[in-house]
C-alpha positions as CSV (number, residue, x, y, z in Angstrom):
1,M,108.9,127.4,58.7
2,E,111.2,128.7,61.5
3,N,111.0,127.1,64.9
4,I,110.0,129.9,67.3
5,N,110.1,129.3,71.1
6,Y,107.0,131.2,72.0
7,S,107.2,130.3,75.6
8,K,110.7,131.6,76.0
9,D,109.8,134.8,74.1
10,L,106.7,135.4,76.3
11,I,108.8,134.9,79.5
12,E,111.3,137.5,78.4
13,K,108.4,139.9,77.6
14,S,106.8,139.1,81.0
15,I,110.0,139.8,82.9
16,A,110.4,143.1,80.9
17,A,106.8,144.1,81.8
18,I,107.2,143.3,85.5
19,L,110.5,145.1,85.8
20,S,109.0,148.1,84.0
21,G,106.1,148.1,86.5
22,I,108.6,148.0,89.4
23,E,110.6,150.8,87.9
24,I,107.6,153.0,87.5
25,Y,106.3,152.2,91.0
26,N,109.7,153.0,92.5
27,K,109.8,156.5,91.2
28,P,109.4,159.0,94.0
29,D,106.9,161.3,92.3
30,F,105.0,159.8,89.4
31,K,101.4,161.0,89.2
32,Y,99.9,157.9,87.5
33,R,102.1,155.4,89.3
34,N,99.5,153.0,90.6
35,E,97.5,152.8,87.4
36,I,100.6,152.2,85.2
37,F,101.9,149.6,87.7
38,C,98.5,147.7,87.4
39,V,98.7,147.7,83.6
40,L,102.2,146.4,83.5
41,V,101.8,143.8,86.3
42,V,98.6,142.4,84.7
43,N,100.4,142.2,81.4
44,A,103.4,140.4,83.0
45,W,101.1,137.9,84.6
46,E,99.1,137.2,81.4
47,L,102.3,136.6,79.5
48,L,103.6,134.3,82.3
49,A,100.4,132.3,82.3
50,K,100.4,132.0,78.5
51,A,104.1,131.0,78.5
52,K,103.4,128.2,81.0
53,I,100.5,126.9,78.9
54,L,102.7,126.9,75.8
55,K,105.5,125.1,77.7
56,D,103.0,122.5,78.9
57,N,101.7,122.0,75.3
58,E,105.0,121.6,73.6
59,N,105.1,125.2,72.5
60,R,102.1,124.8,70.2
61,I,100.8,128.4,69.7
62,E,97.3,127.0,69.1
63,S,97.1,126.1,72.8
64,I,96.5,129.7,73.6
65,Y,94.2,130.5,70.7
66,I,90.4,130.7,71.1
67,P,88.6,128.3,68.8
68,D,85.4,129.2,67.0
69,R,82.4,127.0,66.1
70,Q,83.8,126.1,62.7
71,G,87.0,124.6,64.1
72,R,89.1,127.6,63.2
73,Y,90.3,130.3,65.6
74,K,88.6,133.6,66.5
75,T,90.4,136.6,65.2
76,N,90.5,140.3,66.1
77,R,89.6,143.1,63.7
78,N,93.1,142.8,62.1
79,G,92.8,139.1,61.5
80,I,95.2,138.1,64.2
81,P,94.0,135.0,66.3
82,L,92.6,135.9,69.7
83,T,94.3,134.4,72.7
84,I,92.8,133.2,76.0
85,E,92.3,135.9,78.6
86,I,94.3,136.1,81.8
87,L,91.8,134.8,84.3
88,G,90.9,131.8,82.1
89,A,94.6,131.1,81.6
90,L,95.3,131.2,85.3
91,K,92.3,129.0,86.1
92,S,93.6,126.4,83.6
93,L,96.9,126.4,85.4
94,K,95.2,125.7,88.8
95,I,97.2,128.2,90.7
96,E,96.5,128.7,94.5
97,E,93.2,130.5,95.2
98,T,94.9,133.3,97.2
99,V,97.2,134.0,94.3
100,F,94.3,134.0,91.9
101,K,92.3,136.4,94.1
102,N,95.3,138.7,94.4
103,I,95.8,138.9,90.6
104,A,92.0,139.3,90.1
105,S,92.0,142.3,92.5
106,I,94.8,144.0,90.6
107,I,93.0,143.3,87.3
108,E,89.9,145.0,88.8
109,L,91.9,148.0,89.7
110,R,93.5,148.1,86.3
111,D,90.1,147.8,84.6
112,V,88.6,150.7,86.6
113,S,91.7,152.8,86.0
114,M,91.7,152.2,82.2
115,H,88.0,152.4,81.5
116,F,87.0,155.2,83.9
117,Y,89.0,156.3,87.0
118,N,89.5,155.4,90.6
119,K,88.0,157.9,93.0
120,A,89.6,156.3,96.1
121,P,93.3,156.7,96.7
122,L,95.2,153.5,95.6
123,D,98.4,153.9,97.5
124,Y,98.0,151.6,100.4
125,S,95.9,148.9,98.6
126,M,98.3,149.0,95.6
127,Y,101.3,148.6,97.9
128,T,99.9,145.6,99.7
129,L,98.4,143.9,96.6
130,G,101.5,144.8,94.5
131,T,103.9,143.3,97.1
132,A,101.9,140.0,97.3
133,C,101.6,140.0,93.5
134,L,105.4,140.4,93.0
135,K,106.2,137.7,95.6
136,N,103.8,135.3,93.9
137,Y,105.2,136.1,90.5
138,Q,108.8,135.4,91.7
139,K,107.7,132.1,93.2
140,L,105.9,130.9,90.1
141,I,108.4,132.0,87.5
142,S,111.1,130.2,89.6
143,K,109.0,127.1,89.9
144,W,107.7,127.0,86.3
145,F,110.8,128.3,84.4
146,Q,113.7,128.1,86.9
147,R,114.2,131.9,86.6
148,D,115.5,133.9,89.6
149,L,114.7,137.6,89.4
150,L,117.0,138.6,92.1
151,E,119.6,139.4,89.4
152,Y,117.4,142.4,88.5
153,N,117.2,143.9,92.0
154,F,113.6,142.8,92.2
155,Y,112.4,145.2,95.0
156,I,109.4,147.4,95.5
157,L,110.4,150.6,97.3
158,P,107.9,153.2,98.2
159,I,107.6,153.4,102.0
160,G,104.8,155.6,102.7
161,F,105.6,158.5,105.0
162,S,102.2,160.2,104.3
163,N,100.0,157.4,105.6
164,N,99.2,157.2,109.3
């Protein structure tokens, strides 16, 4: 059996997701900007958390699977093992409460956007939550994986000229 470095693979996917989110967010006129940003940023955080759990557990893929009552693992409708969900993963990593609440807020916005719609404008709340989320992501990926995202021009741009 080949030796797969799941943690490293998830980090690369996490970085790709966060950079894609920033790229979408930085577009000057993108009608679904906030919603897509939420989806990509939540995905990036989930992959980051799972990568850290894998790293801490000697890259054992089972460390992110959900066990069932028979001692096996729960699977989805395609037979693929289910993995832990993002908030549970973050809690197990004991991240700071303010960081946890920031991510939970973005998850809430993502959930409302994906399963119904947001009636209220998201621009200001997404900018503030998103900025904090990106700063926290940079801090933890550097601490956990010694990765510096400045090589990617890791910036969030939209400066609102329409808000008072």
